[in-house]
N, C-alpha and C positions, 0 to 999 in steps of 0.2 A: 504492500501500501504506500502510495505517495503522499508527501506531507505538503499542505498547504498554507502559506502563510498570509492570513489577512491583514486587512486596513490595521490592525492596531498590533499587529507583531506576534501574534501568536500562532504557536505552529498545531497542525491538528486536523480533526477531519473536517469541521464547519466552524472554525474558529476560535473552539473553547482549549483551554491548557494553558500551559505556562509560556513566558516570554521568549524567545526565540533566541538566541544565545546570539544569533546574525544581526536581530534587531537593534539587541543592548550594544553590539559593537559601532552599528550606524547611530543610536541615536544618542549615546551618553552612558552613564554609570560609570564602571570602569576602565573603558575602552577610552571613553571619551577622558578620563584624566590621563591614558596616557598620551593621548593627542595634545593634551595641555602641557605635556611635561616634555613631551618632543619639540614643540612650538618653543617654549620656555629656552629648550638646552640651544636649538640650530640657532634662535633669537640671541642667544649669549656667545654663541662661537662669532659671529656675526658682531656685536659690538665689541668683542675682543679685539677684532680690527683696528676699531677706532680707538680702542685703548691703548696697542701697540704704540700707534700713530703718535697719541698724545703724550706718551710714554719718552716716544724717540725726542719730540719736539720739547718737550720738558727740560730734559738731559741734556742735549746742545744748547738750548736758550742758558741755562745755568752753566752752564763750562764756558759759553763764549760771553758771561757779564763782564770779568776782569778786564775782554781785550774791549770790548764795545764802552764800558765804563769809562777807558782809557782815550781811546781813539776817536769814540765817537762816529760822525758819518764821517772823518776822515779816511777813518780807515776805508771807505769805499768808494776813493776818492785818490788815494795814494798809489805809488808804483815804489816803493820803499820799500824793500825784503832784508830786512838784515837781523838775524836772530842774535848775533853777538851784542848788536847796538839795541836790541826789543823793539825795532823799529818794522812796522808789518804795512801793508798795504796789498789790496786784493786786485788793483787794477789787470798785473800781467798775469794773472790766472785768467781772472774774468776773460781776456783779450783771447788768451789761447782756447778757451772753451768757445766762446763765441766762433771765432775764427776758424777751428777745425771743426764744427759744428756746421758752418755755413759751410762749406767746403762738399762734407759730407752728402748736406741737404741737396746741395745742386747738382751731384753725380747722382745720388740714391731715386731722388724725386721723378726724371723722367725715367730713369730705369724702371720704377715700382711702379709708375703709371701706364708705362708699355705693355710691360707682363702684366699687369690685374686687365688691361684691355684687351689684351689678347685672349686672354684667359676666359673672360665674360663673353663677349663678342664675335671672336675671330675663330679659335681652336677648336678642333674636333672634341665631341663628347668623351672620347675614350682618352684624348692629351691630357684633358683640363685638371684633373685628379695626379696625375703622375707627376707633370711642370711644378704644380700649385705642393705636392709633397717635398719635390727637392729643393725648392726656392723657402720653404719652410723650415726645411730643417738644418739651415743655414745659422736661426736661430739657436739650436738644440747644443751648436759648437761653442766649447768654453772661450771666455775671453781670453784667457792665457794662451791659449793655441792659436789666436788670430795675432798675439802678440808674437808668438815665437815665429809664424810665418812670416809676419812683417818681418823681424831681425833679419833671417836666412836667408828672404826670398825677395821682399819687396822692397827692403833698404837698398840692398846691392843693386837691384836693377835699377830701382830711383837715381842712384850715385852714379851709376855707367853710364846710363842708358838716357830716361829722361830727363833729367836736371838739366845734363850738358844745353841739349836742345834746348831747352825753355833759357836760358841763358843768352844763348845764340841767337835766339830768334827772336824772345822777346823784352829781356833784360831786366835791367831795374827799372823802378823799385820793388816788382812784384818777385822778382828771380834773381837773385845776385847771389856772389859767393859768398858763403863755402859751401858746396854743395855734398855734406855728409851722408845725405840719407835719411839720416833721422830727424824732420822737420814738421811742421804743422802741415804742411801739404800729404805728407806719408801718413800722419796719423789721420788725415779727412779721409786718405783712400780706406783706411783700415774701418774706420767708421763708417763709411759709407755700405759696405758692405756688411755691416752688422746690422743697421737701420732698415736695410733693403727688406726682408721678411714684414716686419712690422707696417712699411707702408705699403708692401706688396697685400698682405692678409684683409690691412683694414679698406684699403680702396676697392678691393676687389667684393670686399661684403657691400661697400655703398654702393658698388654700380650693380651688382646683384638686385639689390633691392628696388632700381630702377623699375618702372613697371612696363612691360614689355607694349603697353598702348603707347607710350610716348615712341618709342622707337618705330612702331607699326603707321603713327602717323606720318613721321617724319618722311618715312618712307615712301607711303601712298599719297601725298603732297609731290613727290615727283625728286626727293631727294637722294644723292650717293649715299653710300655705305661708311664714306669719311663724313657724311655732312650729319649725315644721322647721328651717329656718335658724338660728332662737337656739339650738334643742337641740345637732342633728343637725350644724351647719358650727361656727358660732360658740365654742361652748362646746368642743368639740373640737380646733379651731382658737387657742386661746385665747393658747397658748404664742408661736406662732409670728407672728400679729397683734402680742404683745407684742416680739417679734424686729424685724418692720417698722417699727414704730415708733421701735424705739430706732435703726435705722439712719437713720431719717429723723432723727432727734438728733441723730447725727453728722455728718450734712450740715448740720442749720442751726446745729451749735457751728462749723462750719468755714468757713460763707462771709465772705468779705471784701467784696468791690468793693459788692456791692448795700448790704448793711448799712451799710459807711461814708460810703456816699452820702446815705442818710436818716435815721442815728441821732441827726445832730447832733452827735457828736464832743466830749464833753463830762465829762469823769472823776468822775461823780457819781452818791452811793447815794440814790436816791430810789423811792418808791412811788410817785409821779406819774407815768402810762405818758403821759402828753403832756409829759414833761418829756425835753430831751435827755440821751443816754446814751452810751456808751463800749463796745465790746467787746474781746475778746481778741486778733483777727483786725484791727479797726480800727487798731487804738492802734499795732498793729507796723508796718501798711500807713502810715499818716499820720506816723508820727515817727521811722522807721529810717533814712530819706535824710537826716534833718537830726540825727540823734542827733552829739555831738559830745564827745562823754566816754566812756569807758571802762566809767566804770559805766551810763550812762544804754543804752550797746548791752547790757550785760548784764543788764539789768534786761527789756528787750527778749525778748532770747534764755528768758529765765525765764520770761515767757509763751508765749512759743511750745513749751517745753519742757512746762510746765503744757498749756497744749490741746493737745499731740502725745498726752502720757500719755490725759487725761480721753474723747479722740477713738478711742484707740487699745484702752482699755478696752470702749467701749461697743460699737463695733465687732466685737470680738470675741464680745461678751457675746452680743449680737444676730444674729450669724452661728451661733454656738454652739444658740442657741433656735429658729430657722429649720429649720436642719440635722436637730437634734432631732425637730422636728414633722413633717418631711417624709421623715422614714425611717421615723418609727413609721406611718405610712399609708402606705407601701408596703410596709412586711413585711403592714400587715392586705391590701393588693391582692394579694401573693401568696398 
């Protein structure tokens, strides 16, 4: 005989009998308490991320307070970095970080957008996932491996072939001796490879969110394939593309080991792209273990705090742009 579940949640032949355990699970009781415990637990895990971020920020602010109280805003405008005299300024490191990141974006942005457009608009279906997997696997390579490749392969190649040609064809002030291979240009090339998967993956997600009706409308009006991509896809997804580039910039700003190994580590401000430089992350990695004074440690913590604020603002803004773009397209599809 089969059991029947009536509207009151009782099991039996005609609705009589005890409440079904399945009904208790659906409506409350002991199982309802388990659902609430599960909700509280997962909510606590999510809140733990915010607590960890707040703790990191608090530790950085407390550690950086001595340098901030002594130098104030002068720390952000000074180019002096002399641990012996306890004179510290962040300009050379901000300059090296921004310059290497800009070079990386100039190289990675057209490559990433081209790859993502090929995967979403032109590539055969059988080719899309393998190519996307190969590109995204670049993000799984440790940064120290990129640094070793940069030292033993890229730096000698730049020193013997690329940099002499740049000095001869273009020359100062952008390209001037010495050409050692360890420079901000080399660091920018390494960073471009490291941020390429980020820009490609996010921009591909944004392009896939564009409704097909946009493409079909453009083609129906007589647009060529390139015109349809330019007008119906790129123009519609430009906010999301900007978000993808900003996320790539945030990745480039915070990179440490690979940049430290190839940038040359010299705290100078120079327009020469072949000169050695320093970044905010690399100076912390190089000098934190050797800092023997409270003010030196505080200055490094101040640079870390500045780097955290910059990357946090960029990532939040980029996520908002990507979210707004994909949500707009989802509303159109519905």
